[in-house]
C-alpha positions as CSV (number, residue, x, y, z in Angstrom):
1,M,98.1,121.1,81.7
2,L,96.3,118.4,80.0
3,K,96.6,116.1,83.3
4,T,95.3,119.3,85.2
5,L,92.3,120.1,83.1
6,K,91.3,116.1,82.6
7,T,91.2,116.4,86.8
8,Y,89.5,119.6,86.5
9,L,86.7,117.9,83.3
10,G,86.4,114.8,86.6
11,K,85.6,116.8,89.0
12,K,83.0,118.4,87.5
13,R,81.0,115.9,85.4
14,R,81.2,114.0,89.4
15,D,79.4,117.1,90.5
16,F,77.1,117.4,87.8
17,K,76.0,113.5,88.4
18,L,75.4,114.2,91.9
19,L,73.5,117.3,91.6
20,Q,71.2,115.6,89.6
21,F,71.3,112.6,92.3
22,H,69.9,115.3,94.9
23,L,67.6,116.8,92.6
24,K,65.3,113.9,92.4
25,Q,65.3,113.5,96.6
26,A,62.6,115.4,98.3
27,K,63.2,118.9,99.1
28,P,65.0,119.8,102.4
29,N,62.9,121.3,105.2
30,H,63.3,125.2,105.1
31,N,62.8,126.3,108.4
32,L,65.8,123.8,110.2
33,A,66.5,125.2,113.8
34,K,70.2,124.9,113.2
35,K,72.7,124.3,109.7
36,R,73.3,120.6,108.9
37,I,76.0,118.4,107.5
38,I,74.7,116.0,105.7
39,M,77.8,112.8,104.5
40,C,76.6,110.9,102.1
41,F,77.3,107.8,100.4
42,N,75.2,106.6,98.3
43,G,77.7,104.5,95.2
44,Q,77.0,107.8,92.3
45,V,80.8,108.6,92.3
46,P,83.7,106.5,93.9
47,H,83.9,107.5,98.1
48,G,86.8,104.9,98.4
49,G,87.1,102.1,101.0
50,L,86.4,102.0,104.7
51,V,88.9,104.0,106.2
52,D,88.6,106.5,103.6
53,R,85.0,106.9,104.5
54,L,85.7,107.1,108.0
55,K,88.5,110.0,107.3
56,G,85.5,112.0,105.4
57,I,82.8,111.6,108.5
58,I,85.4,112.2,111.2
59,S,87.0,115.6,109.7
60,F,83.2,116.8,109.2
61,Y,82.2,115.6,112.3
62,D,84.6,117.9,113.6
63,V,83.6,120.4,111.2
64,A,80.7,120.5,112.9
65,Q,81.3,120.0,116.1
66,Q,83.6,123.5,115.6
67,L,80.2,125.0,114.0
68,G,77.7,124.2,116.1
69,Y,76.1,122.6,113.1
70,D,73.5,119.4,113.3
71,F,75.5,116.0,111.7
72,F,74.3,113.4,109.9
73,I,75.4,110.4,107.8
74,Q,73.3,108.8,104.8
75,F,75.2,105.9,103.9
76,Q,73.4,103.1,102.2
77,N,75.7,102.0,99.9
78,P,76.8,99.2,99.1
79,F,75.5,98.3,102.3
80,S,73.2,100.3,105.0
81,L,76.2,101.9,107.8
82,N,73.8,100.2,111.1
83,T,74.4,97.1,110.0
84,F,77.6,97.6,111.6
85,L,78.2,100.4,113.2
86,E,75.0,102.5,114.9
87,P,74.6,105.6,116.1
88,N,76.0,106.2,119.5
89,S,75.8,109.4,121.7
90,I,75.2,111.1,118.4
91,N,72.1,110.4,116.1
92,W,73.2,110.8,112.8
93,T,70.7,108.7,110.7
94,I,69.0,110.9,108.1
95,D,66.7,109.2,105.6
96,E,68.1,109.5,102.0
97,S,64.6,111.2,100.8
98,D,65.7,114.6,103.3
99,T,69.0,114.7,101.3
100,G,67.8,116.4,98.4
101,F,69.2,119.4,97.0
102,S,67.3,123.4,97.2
103,F,69.4,126.2,95.3
104,Q,68.1,128.8,97.8
105,N,69.7,126.8,101.1
106,A,71.8,123.9,100.1
107,Q,75.9,123.5,98.8
108,L,77.2,120.2,97.0
109,V,80.5,119.9,98.8
110,N,82.5,117.6,96.8
111,V,85.9,117.3,98.0
112,I,86.5,114.1,97.6
113,N,90.5,113.7,96.7
114,N,90.9,117.3,97.7
115,F,94.0,117.5,99.9
116,E,94.3,121.3,99.4
117,V,91.1,122.6,101.1
118,N,90.4,123.7,104.4
119,P,87.1,122.4,105.4
120,L,86.2,124.7,108.3
121,E,87.0,128.0,105.9
122,L,84.6,126.4,103.2
123,I,81.0,125.7,105.5
124,K,82.2,128.9,107.6
125,K,82.2,131.6,104.8
126,S,78.8,129.9,103.3
127,S,75.4,131.1,103.6
128,K,73.6,128.0,103.2
129,S,71.8,126.0,106.1
130,I,72.6,122.1,104.2
131,F,75.6,120.5,103.4
132,L,75.5,117.7,101.4
133,V,79.2,116.5,101.7
134,Y,81.4,114.4,99.8
135,A,85.1,113.5,101.0
136,N,87.3,110.9,101.9
137,V,90.5,112.7,103.2
138,D,91.9,113.3,107.0
139,Y,91.3,117.0,107.7
140,L,92.0,116.5,111.3
141,A,95.3,118.3,111.7
142,R,94.4,121.2,109.2
143,L,91.3,121.7,111.5
144,N,93.5,121.8,114.3
145,P,96.4,123.4,113.1
146,S,97.6,123.4,117.2
147,K,97.5,120.1,117.9
148,S,100.2,117.2,118.4
149,T,100.2,114.4,117.0
150,L,98.6,112.3,119.9
151,D,96.3,114.7,120.3
152,L,94.6,114.7,116.7
153,E,94.8,110.8,117.4
154,S,92.6,111.3,120.7
155,I,90.4,113.6,119.1
156,W,90.2,110.9,116.2
157,R,89.3,108.6,118.5
158,S,86.5,110.1,120.8
159,H,84.7,111.7,117.6
160,F,84.4,107.8,116.8
161,N,83.1,106.6,119.7
162,S,80.5,109.6,119.8
163,L,79.1,108.8,116.5
164,F,79.8,104.9,117.0
165,K,79.3,101.7,118.2
166,K,79.5,97.9,117.2
167,S,76.2,96.8,116.0
168,K,75.2,93.5,117.5
169,Y,75.7,91.6,114.4
170,L,79.7,92.3,114.1
171,Q,79.7,92.6,117.9
172,E,79.1,88.6,117.9
173,A,81.2,87.8,114.8
174,L,84.0,89.6,116.7
175,Q,83.6,87.4,119.4
176,K,83.4,84.1,117.7
177,V,87.3,84.6,116.5
178,E,89.5,85.5,119.4
179,S,88.9,85.7,122.7
180,N,92.9,85.8,124.1
181,S,95.5,88.5,123.2
182,Y,97.1,88.9,119.8
183,V,99.1,90.8,118.1
184,S,98.3,91.8,114.5
185,I,100.3,92.3,111.0
186,H,98.8,93.8,108.3
187,T,100.4,94.0,104.5
188,R,98.5,95.9,101.6
189,F,99.2,94.8,97.5
190,T,96.4,96.1,95.9
191,S,96.5,94.6,91.9
192,I,100.7,93.6,92.3
193,M,100.1,89.9,93.4
194,G,97.4,89.5,90.3
195,D,94.8,88.4,92.6
196,F,93.3,91.6,93.2
197,V,91.2,94.2,91.4
198,D,92.0,97.6,92.4
199,S,92.4,101.5,91.1
200,T,96.3,100.1,90.2
201,S,97.0,97.5,87.7
202,K,100.7,96.4,87.9
203,V,100.9,93.0,88.5
204,I,104.5,91.7,89.4
205,S,106.0,88.7,87.7
206,A,106.0,85.4,89.7
207,N,109.4,85.0,90.2
208,E,109.1,89.1,91.9
209,R,106.1,87.1,93.7
210,D,107.9,84.1,95.2
211,L,110.6,86.8,96.4
212,L,108.3,89.7,97.9
213,L,106.6,86.3,99.8
214,K,109.8,84.6,101.3
215,Q,111.1,88.3,102.0
216,L,107.4,89.0,103.9
217,K,107.8,85.3,105.7
218,V,111.4,86.9,107.4
219,E,109.1,89.8,108.4
220,V,106.4,88.0,110.3
221,D,108.8,85.4,111.7
222,N,110.8,88.2,113.3
223,I,107.5,89.4,114.9
224,Q,106.6,86.2,116.3
225,K,110.0,86.0,117.7
226,T,109.1,88.7,119.7
227,S,105.4,88.1,120.9
228,L,104.0,85.9,123.5
229,A,100.5,86.2,122.3
230,K,99.1,84.7,118.5
231,V,99.8,86.6,115.4
232,Y,97.3,87.5,112.9
233,A,97.8,88.2,109.2
234,F,95.3,90.5,107.7
235,S,96.0,91.7,104.0
236,D,94.2,92.4,100.6
237,S,95.8,89.8,99.1
238,T,94.7,86.0,99.2
239,V,98.0,84.7,97.7
240,F,100.0,86.2,100.6
241,L,97.1,85.3,103.2
242,N,97.7,81.4,102.2
243,Y,101.2,81.4,102.2
244,I,101.6,82.5,105.5
245,S,99.2,80.6,106.9
246,K,101.2,77.7,105.0
247,H,104.9,78.5,105.9
248,T,104.3,80.6,109.4
249,N,102.5,80.0,112.5
250,A,100.4,82.7,111.9
251,N,96.7,82.5,112.0
252,V,94.9,83.7,109.4
253,L,90.9,84.8,109.6
254,K,88.2,82.8,106.8
255,G,87.0,84.8,103.7
256,V,87.7,87.0,100.8
257,P,89.4,90.2,101.1
258,F,87.0,92.6,99.0
259,H,87.4,96.3,98.5
260,M,83.9,98.1,99.7
261,D,83.9,100.6,97.1
262,S,81.8,97.9,94.8
263,Y,79.3,99.3,91.8
264,K,78.2,96.1,90.6
265,G,76.7,95.1,93.4
266,E,77.7,91.8,93.4
267,A,79.3,91.7,97.5
268,S,77.2,89.9,100.1
269,I,76.6,91.2,103.6
270,E,79.3,88.8,104.3
271,A,82.3,90.0,101.9
272,H,81.6,93.5,103.9
273,L,81.3,91.7,107.4
274,K,85.0,90.4,106.8
275,T,86.2,94.0,105.9
276,L,84.7,94.8,109.4
277,V,86.0,92.0,111.2
278,D,89.9,92.7,110.1
279,F,89.5,96.6,111.2
280,F,88.4,96.0,114.3
281,M,90.4,92.6,114.9
282,I,93.4,94.7,114.2
283,S,92.0,97.9,116.7
284,E,91.5,95.3,119.7
285,S,95.0,93.4,119.0
286,E,97.5,94.0,121.6
287,Q,99.9,95.6,119.2
288,V,99.6,96.6,115.5
289,Y,102.5,95.8,112.7
290,F,102.4,96.8,109.0
291,I,105.3,95.7,106.8
292,K,105.8,97.1,103.5
293,I,108.4,95.8,101.3
294,N,108.7,97.4,97.8
295,P,106.8,97.3,95.2
296,M,103.6,97.2,98.0
297,Y,101.6,99.6,98.9
298,N,101.6,101.7,102.0
299,S,97.8,101.4,103.7
300,A,95.8,103.6,106.5
301,F,93.7,100.7,107.4
302,S,95.9,99.5,110.0
303,K,97.1,102.8,111.2
304,Y,93.6,104.3,112.2
305,A,92.4,100.8,113.4
306,A,95.2,101.2,116.0
307,I,94.2,104.9,116.5
308,I,90.9,103.8,117.5
309,G,91.8,100.6,119.7
310,D,94.7,103.2,121.1
311,K,97.0,100.4,120.3
312,P,100.9,100.9,119.4
313,F,101.4,101.0,115.5
314,L,104.7,100.0,114.0
315,K,105.7,100.5,110.6
316,V,108.2,97.8,109.5
317,E,109.8,98.4,106.1
318,A,112.8,96.6,104.4
């Protein structure tokens, strides 16, 4: 009960903070031709990494499509989204001054880390015309209960391509990396290697780390033996990337992994570029492998990259 109470009070504090933020913006237009959903990423609360943000965007774009509402994305923190991803067939751009709150016709929807809600029902039953949404969960299966996994992946990919195209800046960065075919290997450690600050704090011992790296080398070597193409390794751990680069023939991109939810504002645009390059490199590979050996963590990063690129995805567990 204490944990539930803390979670409830924490959400209420975040809701109040978000309400204060939007009340400071210009008041929204009360004479809208259509209702609208506005996805908000402004650094006022933790939003999650790239894929978490895309999960929220794609889910509520699906809601907007089903209800016939206009859809917008206000994404200026920790960078302007159109630096990397520009509107494609849907013009989702909106100025922050148009995200103000009105008690008469706006509703704040904060469903970050809420896995129980049905966003379609939540939006549909409201009489408001503007929805300021904070979300980081993939609700597509709940929004389309009769669809198969392959159908849902196709919808996800279609929605993504309707909303986004790579910016020239991102395209040029990707073109500099690789022009031949390759396969991708992805791992996620968060804090356990002692080189990455995340929401977790566990750090394994030096002996455990060395053993884990040797086990991972075996898996990487096995993948390389079955692949005629180049192999690229992607991870949130520089310890892993440096080890694999030194002890296998796998390729590693330059740069230091960086989590998007940075509130100190210390990350350069180049640091965020690496995240986007990693993601789309994975999406454009021939095959995607995600390796997980205890006590490593699961990750949706490479899975959703594979979905966007319509590429085979295989989880390797040992």
